[in-house]
C-alpha positions in Angstrom: -66.6 -73.2 -2.7 -68.7 -76.4 -3.7 -66.1 -79.2 -4.8 -68.8 -82.0 -5.7 -68.8 -81.0 -9.6 -67.7 -83.3 -11.9 -66.7 -83.2 -15.7 -69.3 -84.7 -18.0 -67.8 -87.7 -20.2 -69.3 -87.8 -23.6 -67.9 -90.6 -26.0 -69.3 -90.9 -29.4 -68.1 -93.2 -32.0 -67.4 -92.0 -35.9 -70.1 -94.8 -36.8 -72.7 -96.2 -34.2 -72.3 -99.4 -36.0 -69.6 -102.2 -37.1 -69.8 -105.3 -39.1 -70.5 -108.4 -36.9 -68.2 -111.3 -37.3 -65.2 -108.9 -38.7 -62.3 -106.9 -37.4 -62.2 -103.2 -37.9 -61.2 -99.9 -36.8 -63.1 -97.3 -35.3 -62.5 -93.6 -33.8 -64.2 -92.1 -30.8 -64.9 -88.7 -30.1 -64.1 -88.2 -25.8 -65.8 -85.0 -25.3 -64.8 -83.7 -21.7 -67.0 -80.8 -20.4 -66.2 -78.8 -17.2 -69.4 -78.0 -15.6 -71.1 -74.5 -15.1 -70.2 -72.8 -11.6 -71.8 -69.6 -10.1 -68.7 -67.3 -10.7 -70.1 -64.8 -8.2 -69.8 -67.1 -5.2 -67.3 -69.6 -6.7 -64.7 -67.3 -8.2 -61.4 -68.8 -7.1 -58.8 -65.8 -5.7 -55.7 -65.2 -7.8 -52.1 -65.1 -6.7 -50.5 -63.6 -9.6 -46.9 -63.0 -10.6 -46.5 -61.2 -14.0 -42.9 -61.3 -15.3 -41.9 -58.8 -17.9 -39.4 -58.9 -20.5 -38.0 -55.2 -20.9 -35.0 -55.8 -22.8 -34.1 -53.6 -25.6 -36.0 -55.6 -28.4 -39.1 -54.7 -26.7 -38.7 -50.9 -27.2 -41.7 -48.8 -28.7 -45.2 -50.6 -29.3 -44.0 -53.9 -27.7 -43.4 -52.7 -24.3 -46.2 -49.9 -24.4 -49.2 -52.7 -25.2 -47.5 -54.9 -22.6 -47.7 -52.4 -19.8 -51.5 -51.8 -20.9 -52.2 -55.2 -20.7 -50.7 -55.5 -17.3 -52.9 -52.6 -16.3 -56.0 -54.6 -17.8 -54.7 -57.4 -15.7 -54.7 -55.5 -12.5 -58.1 -54.1 -13.0 -59.6 -57.4 -13.3 -58.5 -58.6 -9.9 -60.4 -58.3 -6.4 -59.0 -56.8 -3.4 -58.5 -60.3 -1.9 -56.5 -61.5 -4.9 -52.7 -61.0 -5.1 -50.7 -59.4 -7.6 -46.7 -58.6 -8.0 -44.9 -57.5 -11.0 -41.4 -58.4 -11.7 -39.4 -56.8 -14.9 -36.1 -58.1 -16.4 -33.3 -57.7 -19.0 -29.8 -58.4 -17.8 -31.0 -57.3 -14.5 -34.2 -58.1 -12.4 -36.5 -55.4 -10.5 -39.2 -56.2 -8.6 -41.5 -53.4 -9.5 -44.6 -54.6 -7.2 -43.8 -56.9 -4.8 -46.6 -59.2 -3.8 -49.8 -57.4 -2.6 -53.5 -57.2 -2.3 -54.3 -55.2 -5.2 -55.9 -52.3 -2.8 -53.7 -49.1 -4.1 -54.3 -49.7 -7.8 -53.5 -46.0 -8.6 -49.8 -46.5 -7.0 -49.4 -49.6 -8.9 -50.7 -48.4 -12.3 -47.9 -45.4 -11.8 -45.1 -47.9 -11.0 -46.1 -50.0 -14.4 -46.1 -46.8 -16.2 -42.4 -46.1 -15.6 -41.5 -49.5 -17.2 -39.1 -48.8 -20.0 -37.0 -50.9 -22.2 -33.3 -51.8 -22.2 -30.5 -54.5 -21.8 -30.7 -58.1 -22.3 -32.7 -61.3 -21.3 -32.2 -62.7 -18.0 -35.3 -64.6 -18.5 -34.6 -67.7 -16.0 -33.6 -65.7 -13.2 -36.8 -63.3 -13.6 -39.2 -66.2 -13.9 -37.5 -68.0 -10.8 -38.1 -64.7 -8.9 -41.9 -64.4 -10.2 -42.3 -67.7 -8.8 -40.9 -66.5 -5.4 -43.2 -63.8 -5.3 -46.3 -66.3 -5.8 -44.7 -69.0 -3.6 -44.4 -66.6 -0.6 -48.3 -66.2 -0.4 -49.3 -70.0 -2.0 -52.5 -71.2 -0.9 -54.3 -74.4 -2.3 -57.3 -72.2 -2.4 -56.1 -69.5 -5.1 -55.3 -70.1 -8.5 -51.3 -69.6 -7.9 -49.9 -68.7 -11.3 -46.6 -67.1 -13.1 -47.4 -65.2 -16.3 -44.2 -64.8 -18.2 -43.6 -62.5 -21.1 -40.9 -62.2 -23.4 -40.1 -61.7 -27.2 -36.7 -62.9 -26.8 -34.2 -65.7 -25.7 -32.6 -66.6 -22.3 -29.1 -65.6 -23.0 -28.4 -64.4 -19.5 -27.9 -67.0 -16.4 -29.3 -70.4 -16.9 -30.5 -70.9 -20.6 -30.6 -74.7 -20.9 -33.9 -75.7 -22.3 -34.0 -78.9 -20.3 -33.3 -77.4 -17.2 -35.5 -74.7 -17.1 -38.7 -77.0 -18.4 -37.8 -79.6 -15.4 -37.7 -76.4 -13.2 -41.4 -75.4 -14.2 -42.4 -78.9 -14.0 -41.0 -78.8 -10.0 -42.8 -75.7 -9.6 -46.2 -76.9 -10.9 -45.8 -80.1 -8.7 -45.6 -77.7 -5.8 -49.0 -75.6 -6.9 -47.7 -73.0 -8.9 -48.5 -72.9 -12.6 -46.9 -71.0 -15.4 -48.0 -69.4 -18.5 -45.9 -68.1 -21.3 -46.7 -65.3 -23.8 -44.2 -65.0 -26.5 -44.4 -61.7 -28.6 -42.9 -61.2 -32.3 -40.5 -63.5 -34.2 -37.5 -63.7 -32.3 -38.5 -66.0 -28.9 -37.7 -69.4 -28.4 -41.1 -71.2 -28.9 -39.1 -74.5 -28.2 -38.9 -73.0 -24.7 -41.5 -71.4 -23.8 -44.3 -74.0 -25.2 -42.9 -77.1 -23.3 -42.1 -74.6 -20.1 -45.8 -73.8 -20.0 -47.1 -77.3 -20.9 -44.9 -78.8 -18.1 -46.1 -76.1 -15.6 -49.7 -76.6 -16.0 -50.5 -73.1 -17.7 -51.3 -71.9 -21.4 -49.2 -70.8 -24.0 -49.8 -67.9 -26.3 -48.4 -66.2 -29.4 -48.7 -62.3 -29.6 -48.0 -61.7 -33.2 -48.4 -57.9 -33.1 -48.2 -55.3 -30.1 -52.0 -54.9 -30.7 -52.7 -58.6 -30.0 -51.6 -58.2 -26.1 -55.3 -57.0 -24.9 -56.8 -60.1 -26.7 -54.3 -62.8 -25.2 -54.7 -60.9 -21.4 -58.7 -61.1 -21.9 -58.5 -64.7 -22.7 -56.1 -65.7 -20.2 -57.8 -63.5 -17.1 -61.2 -65.3 -18.4 -59.8 -68.7 -18.3 -58.1 -68.1 -15.0 -61.2 -67.0 -12.9 -63.2 -70.1 -14.4 -60.7 -72.4 -13.8 -61.5 -75.4 -11.3 -60.0 -78.4 -12.5 -56.3 -78.9 -12.4 -53.6 -81.4 -12.3 -56.0 -83.3 -14.7 -55.1 -87.3 -15.9 -56.8 -89.5 -18.0 -56.4 -93.5 -18.2 -57.8 -95.2 -21.2 -58.4 -98.8 -20.2 -59.4 -101.1 -23.2 -61.0 -104.3 -23.2 -59.1 -107.5 -24.0 -60.4 -107.6 -27.5 -59.3 -104.1 -28.2 -56.3 -102.3 -28.9 -55.6 -98.7 -28.5 -54.0 -97.5 -31.9 -53.6 -93.9 -31.1 -54.6 -90.7 -29.4 -54.5 -88.3 -32.3 -54.0 -85.1 -29.7 -50.5 -86.5 -28.4 -50.6 -85.7 -24.8 -47.6 -86.1 -22.6 -47.7 -89.3 -20.2 -47.1 -89.5 -16.5 -44.9 -92.1 -14.8 -47.9 -94.3 -14.6 -48.4 -93.9 -18.2 -51.7 -91.8 -17.9 -52.1 -88.7 -20.1 -51.7 -85.4 -18.9 -54.7 -83.3 -19.8 -54.7 -79.4 -19.5 -56.6 -77.6 -16.8 -60.2 -77.6 -17.7 -62.3 -74.2 -17.5 -66.0 -74.0 -16.6 -68.3 -74.7 -19.6 -65.4 -75.7 -22.1 -65.1 -78.9 -23.8 -61.5 -80.9 -24.2 -62.2 -83.0 -27.6 -60.0 -86.2 -27.7 -59.9 -88.4 -30.5 -59.3 -92.3 -29.2 -58.3 -94.6 -32.5 -59.2 -98.4 -31.9 -58.7 -101.6 -33.7 -61.5 -103.9 -32.8 -61.4 -107.7 -32.8 -64.4 -109.8 -34.6 -67.6 -110.2 -32.3 -70.8 -111.5 -32.5 -74.0 -109.0 -33.3 -74.8 -106.8 -30.0 -73.6 -104.0 -28.0 -70.0 -104.5 -26.9 -67.9 -102.6 -24.4 -64.5 -100.9 -26.1 -62.6 -99.0 -23.4 -63.1 -97.1 -20.0 -62.0 -93.4 -19.7 -61.0 -92.9 -16.0 -60.4 -89.2 -15.2 -58.9 -87.7 -12.2 -58.4 -84.2 -10.7 -57.9 -81.7 -8.3 -60.6 -79.2 -7.7 -59.4 -75.9 -6.6 -59.3 -75.7 -2.6 -59.5 -79.4 -2.3 -56.1 -81.1 -2.1 -58.0 -84.7 -2.6 -57.9 -86.3 -6.0 -61.3 -86.9 -7.7 -62.5 -89.1 -10.1 -65.4 -90.4 -12.9 -65.2 -93.2 -15.4 -67.1 -93.5 -18.6 -67.3 -96.3 -20.9 -67.2 -96.5 -24.7 -69.5 -99.2 -26.6 -69.9 -100.1 -30.0 -73.1 -102.0 -31.7 -71.8 -105.0 -33.9 -74.3 -105.7 -36.8 -75.2 -107.2 -39.8 -73.2 -105.8 -43.0 -76.2 -104.2 -44.3 -76.9 -102.3 -41.1 -73.3 -101.3 -40.6 -73.0 -100.0 -44.1 -76.1 -97.6 -44.0 -74.4 -96.1 -41.1 -73.0 -92.2 -41.9 -70.1 -91.0 -40.1 -71.1 -88.4 -37.4 -70.1 -85.0 -38.6 -68.7 -83.6 -35.4 -66.1 -86.6 -34.9 -65.2 -86.3 -38.0 -64.7 -82.6 -38.1 -62.8 -82.9 -34.9 -60.8 -85.7 -36.3 -59.7 -83.8 -39.3 -58.9 -80.4 -37.1 -56.5 -82.7 -35.4 -55.0 -84.4 -38.1 -54.2 -80.9 -39.6 -52.3 -80.1 -36.1 -50.4 -83.0 -36.6 -49.5 -81.8 -40.6 -48.3 -78.4 -38.9 -45.8 -80.3 -37.1 -44.7 -82.3 -39.8 -44.2 -78.8 -41.9 -42.0 -77.3 -39.0 -40.0 -80.5 -39.1 -39.5 -79.9 -42.9 -38.6 -76.3 -42.2 -36.1 -77.1 -39.7 -34.5 -79.4 -42.0 -34.5 -76.6 -44.7 -37.1 -78.4 -46.9 -39.2 -75.7 -47.7 -41.1 -77.6 -50.8 -41.5 -80.3 -48.5 -43.1 -77.9 -45.8 -45.4 -76.1 -48.2 -46.8 -79.7 -49.7 -47.4 -80.8 -46.4 -49.9 -78.2 -45.5 -51.2 -77.9 -49.3 -51.8 -81.8 -49.1 -54.8 -81.0 -46.3 -56.2 -77.6 -47.3 -58.4 -79.5 -50.1 -59.5 -82.1 -47.5 -60.8 -79.5 -45.1 -62.4 -77.4 -48.0 -64.2 -80.2 -49.3 -65.6 -81.0 -45.7 -66.3 -77.4 -45.0 -68.3 -77.3 -48.2 -70.2 -80.2 -47.6 -71.4 -79.1 -44.2 -71.2 -75.6 -44.7 -68.7 -75.1 -41.6 -66.8 -71.9 -41.1 -64.3 -73.3 -39.0 -63.3 -75.9 -41.4 -63.2 -73.3 -44.3 -61.1 -71.0 -41.9 -58.7 -74.1 -41.5 -58.7 -74.4 -45.2 -57.8 -70.8 -46.0 -55.0 -71.3 -42.9 -53.0 -74.1 -44.4 -53.4 -72.4 -48.3 -52.1 -69.3 -46.7 -48.9 -70.7 -44.9 -48.4 -73.4 -47.5 -47.2 -70.1 -49.5 -45.5 -68.3 -46.2 -43.0 -71.0 -45.4 -41.4 -70.5 -48.9 -40.5 -67.3 -48.2 -37.5 -66.4 -46.1 -38.9 -63.5 -44.2 -41.8 -65.1 -43.2 -40.0 -68.2 -42.2 -39.7 -67.3 -38.4 -43.4 -66.0 -38.1 -44.7 -69.2 -39.8 -43.0 -71.6 -37.5 -44.4 -69.8 -34.5 -47.7 -69.5 -36.0 -47.8 -73.3 -36.9 -46.5 -74.4 -33.6 -49.0 -72.5 -31.3 -52.1 -73.3 -33.7 -50.9 -77.0 -33.6 -50.4 -77.0 -29.8 -53.5 -75.1 -28.9 -55.8 -77.2 -31.5 -54.4 -80.2 -29.5 -55.0 -79.0 -26.1 -58.7 -77.4 -27.0 -57.4 -73.7 -26.1 -58.8 -70.9 -28.0 -58.6 -67.4 -28.1 -61.3 -64.8 -28.7 
């Protein structure tokens, strides 16, 4: 597998020119795109551990669709991959120990016999799924646990901070975790930070019928995931201040931004908000992006750098510059992600009117921009904000609204999209 591929970094200012001799503010779009690779020859092997909740609340269509999704997952794997399936309620059973998926009929028969019962020993089951993956861990493979649950951790270890810390530790040893929350009763404040700390994805299955869509997206991403442990450092020039990174990424102990894993041909959009000092006319550097990562199959850290610059010009020239629509669009979508988090905070405080108003305040901004540029994505975002500004005011819709807002916000910030 070739390992000399590098992500492409594009840096685009909202406007190309600012006024010379005057301090100013400017937003920059940093677009990081993983290159295309030949999947037939470069598709990494998978070492996958499914961990499936079979507690009583999963009965009916949930467990049926979840097991169908597990079968779908199995069907996408090669005989050189590894697959395991751990199920749990208050008890934990290893239905399929880690194996090469050669005897698919036998594995599918075991999956078909899973039924729902009992309470939720989430932590212990996740640990066991991790053990199944760890037993055959290989740096040349994608080593991942997929945790699927519709409930709360109410057996064994239940402390969120402890579980998230353990998930981070497992990731540092080379095993990532994706979490899939089902319905309205699971704890998103555990599953979201757990997957973020563990270098995986987080998905919200709103209804049982969404399982197939989520698994398609997850599996497609897995076989195209090459760049892991991605870190970004921003080095401003002496006269520049980095005012904000609107994506709100976490930082590591060296204050580098922790980015999600990169998938072939998919872009991660980041908005860097700067304050620029007054300078003479001409093109001046603003900041440098240093990106580093591990490539699947190569433990050595790799890196690339790109510099941002801006032109200082006469006031007449700078005033003629129109904002770049693509940059403007990303800014508004990320600002909407922040508004969704703010709406969640109001929900948690019991201020449902304020939650509704926060969402409502952003909707016309999105709609105006959508109409100006005839943009369907912005129009859909405006509709979403309008819809949920109403939902959060209704008691029966609040649990669902909180989850939808949480997942929509975090996945926008991290550039994750479902089909």
